[in-house]
C-alpha positions as CSV (number, residue, x, y, z in Angstrom):
1,X,21.1,34.7,-18.3
2,X,22.6,31.7,-20.1
3,X,26.1,30.3,-21.5
4,X,27.5,30.6,-24.7
5,X,27.5,26.9,-26.6
6,X,30.3,24.6,-26.2
7,X,30.8,25.0,-29.9
8,X,31.2,28.2,-30.0
9,X,33.9,28.6,-26.9
10,X,35.7,25.6,-29.2
11,X,34.9,27.8,-32.5
12,X,36.9,31.4,-30.2
13,X,40.1,29.1,-29.1
14,X,40.5,27.4,-32.5
15,X,40.9,30.6,-33.9
16,X,42.2,32.6,-31.1
17,X,45.5,30.0,-31.6
18,X,45.4,30.5,-35.9
19,X,44.7,27.0,-36.3
20,X,42.2,25.8,-39.0
21,X,39.5,23.5,-38.4
22,X,41.4,20.8,-40.5
23,X,44.5,21.2,-38.5
24,X,43.3,21.0,-34.9
25,X,41.5,17.0,-36.1
26,X,45.5,16.5,-36.7
27,X,46.7,17.6,-33.7
28,X,43.9,15.6,-31.9
29,X,43.7,12.6,-34.3
30,X,40.1,13.4,-35.2
31,X,38.3,12.1,-38.2
32,X,37.4,14.7,-41.1
33,X,35.2,17.2,-40.3
34,X,34.4,17.0,-37.1
35,X,35.6,19.8,-35.5
36,X,32.8,21.7,-38.2
37,X,30.4,19.0,-36.3
38,X,31.4,20.4,-32.9
39,X,31.5,24.1,-33.5
40,X,28.4,23.4,-34.8
41,X,26.9,21.9,-31.8
42,X,25.7,19.1,-33.9
43,X,28.0,16.7,-32.1
44,X,29.3,16.9,-28.5
45,X,32.8,16.1,-28.0
46,X,33.5,13.2,-25.1
47,X,35.7,14.7,-22.0
48,X,38.7,12.5,-23.5
49,X,38.7,15.0,-26.9
50,X,37.9,17.9,-25.5
51,X,41.0,17.5,-22.9
52,X,43.0,16.8,-26.5
53,X,41.8,20.2,-27.7
54,X,42.8,22.4,-25.2
55,X,46.1,20.9,-24.7
56,X,46.2,21.3,-28.7
57,X,45.5,25.1,-28.2
58,X,47.4,25.5,-24.9
59,X,44.6,26.2,-22.6
60,X,45.3,27.5,-19.2
61,X,43.4,25.8,-16.1
62,X,41.0,28.9,-15.9
63,X,40.4,28.6,-19.7
64,X,40.0,24.7,-19.4
65,X,37.3,24.7,-16.4
66,X,35.6,27.3,-18.9
67,X,35.5,24.8,-21.8
68,X,34.8,22.0,-20.3
69,X,34.8,22.1,-16.2
70,X,33.5,23.9,-13.3
71,X,33.2,27.4,-14.4
72,X,31.0,25.9,-17.6
73,X,27.7,27.4,-15.7
74,X,27.6,30.5,-13.3
75,X,27.4,29.5,-9.7
76,X,24.4,28.5,-8.2
77,X,22.5,30.5,-5.5
78,X,23.6,27.2,-3.0
79,X,27.0,27.5,-4.2
80,X,27.2,31.0,-2.9
81,X,25.4,30.3,-0.3
82,X,27.9,27.7,1.3
83,X,31.2,30.3,-0.1
84,X,29.2,32.7,2.2
85,X,29.2,30.4,5.1
86,X,32.7,29.6,5.0
87,X,34.1,33.1,5.2
88,X,31.1,34.2,7.5
89,X,33.0,34.1,11.0
90,X,35.6,36.1,9.3
91,X,33.8,38.7,7.7
92,X,31.9,39.4,11.0
93,X,34.9,40.3,12.3
94,X,35.4,43.5,13.2
95,X,38.0,45.5,11.3
96,X,38.0,43.1,9.1
97,X,37.9,44.7,5.4
98,X,37.0,42.4,2.5
99,X,35.0,41.5,-0.3
100,X,34.0,38.4,-1.9
101,X,33.8,37.2,-5.8
102,X,33.2,34.7,-8.1
103,X,35.1,33.7,-11.5
104,X,33.1,36.0,-13.0
105,X,34.0,39.3,-11.0
106,X,30.5,38.9,-9.5
107,X,30.5,40.3,-6.0
108,X,28.6,37.9,-3.1
109,X,29.3,39.3,0.1
110,X,31.1,42.3,1.8
111,X,32.2,42.9,5.0
112,X,30.3,45.1,7.3
113,X,33.6,46.4,8.3
114,X,34.2,47.4,4.6
115,X,30.9,48.8,4.5
116,X,31.3,51.5,6.9
117,X,35.2,52.0,5.7
118,X,33.8,52.9,2.2
119,X,30.7,54.9,3.9
120,X,28.7,52.6,1.4
121,X,24.3,51.7,2.7
122,X,24.5,47.8,3.4
123,X,20.6,47.8,1.8
124,X,22.3,49.1,-1.6
125,X,25.3,46.6,-1.8
126,X,23.2,43.6,-0.7
127,X,20.8,45.0,-3.6
128,X,24.0,44.8,-6.0
129,X,25.2,41.5,-5.2
130,X,25.7,39.8,-8.0
131,X,26.4,42.3,-10.2
132,X,30.3,42.0,-11.4
133,X,32.8,44.7,-9.5
134,X,33.4,46.5,-12.4
135,X,29.5,47.9,-12.1
136,X,30.1,49.1,-8.3
137,X,32.5,51.5,-9.9
138,X,31.9,53.2,-12.4
139,X,27.8,53.1,-11.5
140,X,26.2,56.3,-10.8
141,X,24.3,55.0,-7.7
142,X,27.5,53.3,-6.2
143,X,30.3,54.9,-8.2
144,X,33.4,53.6,-5.9
145,X,35.9,54.8,-7.8
146,X,35.3,58.6,-6.7
147,X,37.0,57.3,-3.6
148,X,39.9,56.7,-5.0
149,X,41.8,60.4,-5.9
150,X,42.1,61.1,-9.7
151,X,45.5,60.9,-10.1
152,X,45.2,57.1,-9.1
153,X,41.9,56.1,-11.1
154,X,43.9,55.3,-13.9
155,X,45.9,52.2,-11.5
156,X,42.9,50.7,-9.9
157,X,41.6,50.4,-13.7
158,X,44.4,48.7,-14.9
159,X,44.9,46.5,-12.4
160,X,41.4,45.4,-12.8
161,X,41.6,44.8,-15.9
162,X,44.6,42.9,-16.2
163,X,43.0,40.3,-14.0
164,X,39.8,40.7,-16.4
165,X,41.8,40.4,-19.4
166,X,44.0,36.6,-18.1
167,X,40.5,35.5,-16.2
168,X,37.7,36.5,-18.3
169,X,38.9,37.6,-22.0
170,X,38.2,34.3,-23.5
171,X,34.5,34.4,-22.2
172,X,33.0,36.0,-25.2
173,X,29.8,35.8,-25.5
174,X,28.9,34.7,-22.1
175,X,26.9,37.3,-20.5
176,X,28.4,38.4,-17.7
177,X,31.7,39.1,-19.8
178,X,29.3,41.3,-21.9
179,X,28.3,43.1,-18.7
180,X,31.7,43.9,-17.8
181,X,32.1,44.6,-21.3
182,X,29.1,47.1,-20.7
183,X,30.6,49.0,-17.6
184,X,34.4,49.0,-19.0
185,X,32.1,51.0,-21.9
186,X,30.0,53.3,-19.9
187,X,32.8,55.0,-18.6
188,X,35.4,57.0,-21.0
189,X,38.3,56.8,-18.7
190,X,38.0,53.1,-18.4
191,X,37.5,52.7,-21.9
192,X,41.3,54.3,-22.6
193,X,43.0,52.4,-19.7
194,X,41.0,49.0,-21.3
195,X,42.7,49.4,-24.6
196,X,46.3,50.2,-23.1
197,X,45.5,46.8,-21.5
198,X,45.3,45.6,-24.2
199,X,47.8,46.4,-25.7
200,X,50.0,45.6,-23.2
201,X,51.0,41.5,-22.7
202,X,49.2,39.6,-20.4
203,X,50.2,39.8,-16.4
204,X,50.8,36.3,-15.0
205,X,52.2,38.0,-11.4
206,X,50.0,40.2,-9.3
207,X,53.2,42.1,-7.9
208,X,52.5,44.4,-4.4
209,X,53.6,47.4,-6.8
210,X,50.1,46.4,-7.8
211,X,48.1,45.7,-4.5
212,X,48.2,49.6,-3.4
213,X,45.4,51.7,-3.5
214,X,45.2,55.3,-2.2
215,X,41.5,56.1,-0.8
216,X,40.2,59.3,-0.7
217,X,38.4,59.8,2.9
218,X,37.5,63.5,2.8
219,X,40.7,65.4,3.0
220,X,42.5,62.1,4.1
221,X,44.4,60.3,2.1
222,X,44.5,56.5,3.2
223,X,47.1,53.8,1.3
224,X,45.7,50.7,1.8
225,X,47.0,46.9,0.4
226,X,45.2,44.3,-0.3
227,X,45.0,40.4,-1.3
228,X,43.7,38.0,-3.0
229,X,42.7,34.6,-1.6
230,X,40.6,31.7,-3.0
231,X,37.9,30.3,-0.9
232,X,38.7,27.3,1.4
233,X,37.6,24.3,-1.0
234,X,36.0,26.2,-4.1
235,X,38.0,27.6,-6.7
236,X,35.2,29.7,-8.1
237,X,35.3,32.4,-5.6
238,X,38.2,34.6,-3.8
239,X,38.2,37.0,-1.0
240,X,39.9,40.5,-1.8
241,X,41.2,41.4,1.7
242,X,42.3,44.8,2.1
243,X,44.9,45.9,5.5
């Protein structure tokens, strides 16, 4: 899968900021017509100019990384391998309930203890490594949302979708963002919650109240709290761990 072009990303961020091409040119002290050439991909701006553009358009660190930094291309197999090596010892420890995702919400590693807790066949999960977490929730084969009581499913979707909006909603045109939306659109409840999330302010904080999920394990309901931590020395991956 390819990625969105630099020009289309600049255009998206400019329009989102409500700026005309001329206004952006004035902000970054560029010559007339140059933003049009940037957006049509006929001319590539320098890193210095991209930094000026990111400041003018008030981009977040995530958005800057996607525009011209480490997030431009999806993670490579080698990067996945190195990230897995960093967390493997912890993931192999009995009782560790965790999984690892990248900045495009793709799942790359799940601990054996978490698989046993969720009663998911290991080969089924490994077959889906590299797929977005949203697929794990709604795909009929995996359908992990059924492990959450019905009255709590909206909360699970809402928490994930707020993070999706904050970390991925600017990836319009990116193939993996399209994958996310495909799975949201495939589920009526997910569609409903996504619309609600889009109508709410962007959540900048991930509070403890939003980190508690109730799991339904047969007749028993188990409350678990999760944390989200970046993989050491690698901002492209993060570990979601349950306790």
